[in-house]
Structures are given as structure tokens and as C-alpha cells.
C-alpha positions, 0 to 999 in steps of 0.5 A, spaced: 248 522 895 245 527 899 244 535 897 240 539 900 236 546 897 234 552 901 228 556 898 223 562 901 216 561 903 210 565 902 210 567 909 218 569 909 221 563 912 225 559 910 225 551 908 230 546 906 229 540 901 233 534 903 233 530 897 237 523 897 238 519 889 242 513 890 244 509 883 247 503 881 251 503 873 249 510 871 242 508 873 236 511 879 235 506 883 232 510 888 230 517 890 226 520 896 226 528 900 223 531 906 223 538 907 225 542 914 226 548 917 233 548 919 238 546 915 243 542 920 237 538 922 236 537 914 243 534 913 243 530 919 237 527 916 240 525 910 247 522 914 241 518 918 238 516 911 243 515 908 246 509 913 240 505 914 239 504 906 246 502 906 244 496 911 243 489 908 236 490 905 236 497 907 234 499 900 228 493 899 225 495 905 225 503 903 221 501 897 215 497 900 209 501 901 211 506 894 210 500 889 204 501 886 199 495 883 201 497 877 208 495 879 207 488 882 203 487 875 210 488 871 213 484 876 209 478 876 209 478 869 218 479 867 218 472 873 213 468 871 217 462 870 210 459 868 208 461 860 203 467 861 197 465 856 195 471 851 188 474 854 192 473 860 197 478 858 192 482 855 187 482 860 193 485 865 196 490 861 188 493 861 189 493 868 195 496 868 193 502 864 186 503 869 186 509 875 186 502 880 193 500 878 196 508 881 194 505 886 200 504 892 199 495 894 197 497 900 192 502 900 189 497 895 184 494 899 177 489 898 174 494 897 179 498 892 177 491 887 169 491 888 170 498 885 175 496 879 169 490 878 164 495 877 168 499 874 169 493 869 162 493 869 161 499 863 161 494 855 163 487 859 159 481 862 159 479 869 164 473 865 169 478 863 169 481 868 170 475 873 176 473 867 179 480 869 179 479 877 182 471 876 188 473 873 188 480 877 189 475 884 193 470 880 198 476 881 196 478 889 197 470 890 204 470 890 205 478 890 208 477 898 211 471 899 215 471 892 216 478 889 215 483 896 209 487 894 204 488 900 198 486 896 194 482 901 191 476 898 185 475 903 182 483 900 182 479 894 178 473 896 173 477 899 173 482 894 171 476 889 166 472 895 163 480 895 163 480 887 159 473 886 153 475 892 152 482 887 152 478 881 159 483 878 161 476 877 159 470 874 163 464 871 162 463 864 156 459 861 159 452 857 157 453 850 153 448 847 154 452 840 155 446 834 155 447 827 151 443 822 153 439 815 150 446 813 155 451 816 160 447 814 159 445 807 158 453 806 166 453 809 168 448 805 167 451 800 168 458 801 174 456 803 176 451 796 175 457 792 180 461 797 186 456 795 184 455 789 186 462 787 192 464 792 198 460 792 200 458 799 195 459 803 192 456 809 189 450 808 184 452 813 178 446 809 184 440 812 185 445 819 178 445 820 177 437 818 183 435 822 179 440 828 174 436 828 175 429 828 182 430 832 178 434 837 184 438 838 185 446 839 188 451 835 193 452 839 194 446 839 194 444 832 200 449 829 204 446 835 204 438 832 210 437 829 212 430 824 216 428 830 211 428 835 207 422 830 206 414 833 201 409 830 194 411 832 197 418 837 199 424 838 204 428 842 200 434 843 205 440 846 202 445 851 197 442 852 191 447 855 189 446 862 188 451 868 194 449 872 199 447 866 200 450 861 207 450 859 211 443 858 204 440 859 205 435 854 200 429 852 200 424 848 192 423 844 189 418 841 187 419 833 182 416 830 182 415 823 179 420 819 183 425 823 190 420 821 187 421 814 188 428 814 195 427 817 196 423 812 195 426 806 199 433 808 205 434 805 211 434 809 214 442 808 216 443 814 217 441 821 209 442 823 205 439 820 199 444 820 206 451 819 200 456 820 200 461 825 194 461 830 192 468 829 192 466 821 187 462 823 183 464 827 183 472 823 180 466 816 175 462 820 172 469 823 172 472 816 169 466 812 164 465 818 161 472 816 163 473 808 158 466 809 152 469 813 154 464 819 156 469 823 152 475 823 154 483 827 146 482 830 147 475 833 150 474 840 156 472 841 153 464 843 150 463 837 156 465 833 161 460 831 167 459 834 174 455 831 174 452 838 166 449 837 170 445 833 173 441 837 166 442 842 163 438 835 168 432 835 167 430 843 159 431 842 161 426 835 165 421 840 159 420 846 154 419 839 159 414 836 158 410 843 164 412 846 165 412 853 169 416 857 175 413 858 175 413 851 173 419 849 178 422 854 184 418 851 182 422 843 180 430 847 187 429 852 181 431 858 185 429 865 178 431 869 173 426 867 168 430 871 169 435 864 166 430 860 160 428 864 156 434 862 157 429 854 154 423 858 147 426 857 147 424 849 144 418 847 148 414 841 145 416 835 151 414 831 156 418 826 154 425 824 160 424 819 158 418 816 159 418 809 161 426 809 163 429 802 168 433 805 174 428 808 175 424 802 175 432 798 181 434 802 184 427 803 185 427 796 188 434 796 195 433 796 195 426 798 201 423 799 
């Protein structure tokens, strides 16, 4: 129901504010107002607008042009059928806190996005800015056809091209960091002390060794169930892939060393490694600093990350003479193109031949 409120202007004339508020289940779902010089005209406007809003699709039509980029981000997160990764969710939440999120969708142009890229540059590398815009681009791709928001995907595509040419964004460079045997020795000794002092702590020694030989990511390791194992292979649930993250379950071959780690794990839960990804990440990061492998002064590309264990494991497969199909069967890469970066490695043998820690950790709690 509409209401009319009269007020006197500074010049002595009368103004009439016509307001409409629509309720659904006790909640206001739409509100708009206009000011007129005549009460009768204000009343006629209310009657006309209420009839327009009552028509099928009238309320949706009234919302077009008023919704903001922040509203579109909220709707994208709420209605996405695919699982949104933690990083993507954090990036979108960060963008929602910026001024650009307050802009109406129809006002977001290529220049708006270029300005955003320049703003994001403060304290961030072009690769990071690229990640921000790529996640926002996913919102633009579905906003108009699927969500009903007036965001122009062509404006986003055009802005991305300009940002590339200006050097505001750049794809991440492939990491080449691998752990040395000396660094792994430090980590294994560190976690040996931690695990001996704290009963029930995460079995980081076994997790590190399994990550290398299985070439699994930390989130994949935490999702493996005992029922997911078959002789010589394991089902990796929700394997990371640019197009599919939820339901992308893939069977991957297990090398003998990885199977030895599994055989040594106690069956205390339905998961083989009942540990959270956050716990693994935090423990590994702390250990790298505690042992001096990483320092605050180091550039990030020189620091050791947990994911570098996977890179080391895949590199080992090629160094042992495996070809691309054989390595892909272990790593789970869908595209052999992704593995071509490793083919320059010459057959140098097994880096881990006779590695003492494999025997050491498989003795612990051997079942």
C-alpha cells in the first residue's frame, strides 16, 4: 500500500512524497518513492505503479537497474550448483567489501573493471590481480542469462584484454620449487619430535611422504576413504580441475611406496588421513619456518609450500623414466599438455632410492 507525506519546501511551496512498500511474508521485498508538487498526481502515480507491480514479472522488472554488483556476487554464491572453492569465495568476499560492489550492475563498464584492476594492484602482483578478475569474470558469465542481473560479459572480456595489454594482470608462472632431501630431513625430524610429544597430533611425517609418492594435493589426501582403495589404485574424490571441482572423482594409480604408507595407517576413522586441510597447511608452514627452510625475507617463489611436494612427486615419475600416459595415471592429470613441462627432465633415476624416512614412517603403527 502506498502512502503520501506532505512537507513544506524552503521556498514555501508544498511537496508530496509518494512511497510504495510491498510486503511478502512480513518482509519488505520492494520499496520506491517519488516526489510531486500535487497530491492528486502523487495519488495517481501510486495507483498506476501498484498495478504495474502486480502484473506477472512486474516486481522483477522494477528491480532491474537497481541491483548492485555486490547483489550479483551474493546471488552467484547462493545459487551456484558447483562447489565454490575456498579461495574463490574469499576473493569474492573481498571484492564485496570494495566500493565497486556498490555500483549498480548497469553502471559497471569495462572502464570500471580496469579501474578496479588498478586499485587491486596496491600490494598485489599482476598474477594475483588476474585471479581476482578471473573469479569476478565467472559472475559476469552467468549474471544476465541465469541470474537476471544487468552485467555485460562483453564489458568484462574487453577489460580483461586491456588489463593484459597494460600489464595489470598476468597468468601465474609455473612453480619449479622442489624440496631437497636435506630440507625433507629437517621436516621429518621436526615432526618426529612433535608427534612424540603430542599424542593424537596429525601424522605429518606420513602425510608428507604420501603426498610425494602419491602426488596428491592436501585437500585430496583428506578426502580419501578406506573404501576408496583398490589394489594398485585409489579413488580421488572431487579432484581439482578448472572446469569441474565437485563430483570429479578420478581413479589414480598408486606406486608401491604410496601403498606402503597406506598399509601403515591405523583404521581409526572412515578417512585414511582424518585431518583437516587447514591443520596440514598450518603445521607444514610452521615447520618450514621453525626449521629455517623458509624465512620472512625470502621471495615467495623461493619458499617451500606443501603443494611443492606434488610437483616433486610428478617430477620423480619422469626422472624414473615413465612416459606421459604412465605419469598421468598416477597424478590424475586429464590433459597431457599439462605434463609437457616435465618432459625436459632426463632419466636420472630415483631421487628417493634408499631414502631412510620411507622405512622409518612405515614401521610406525604398522598394521
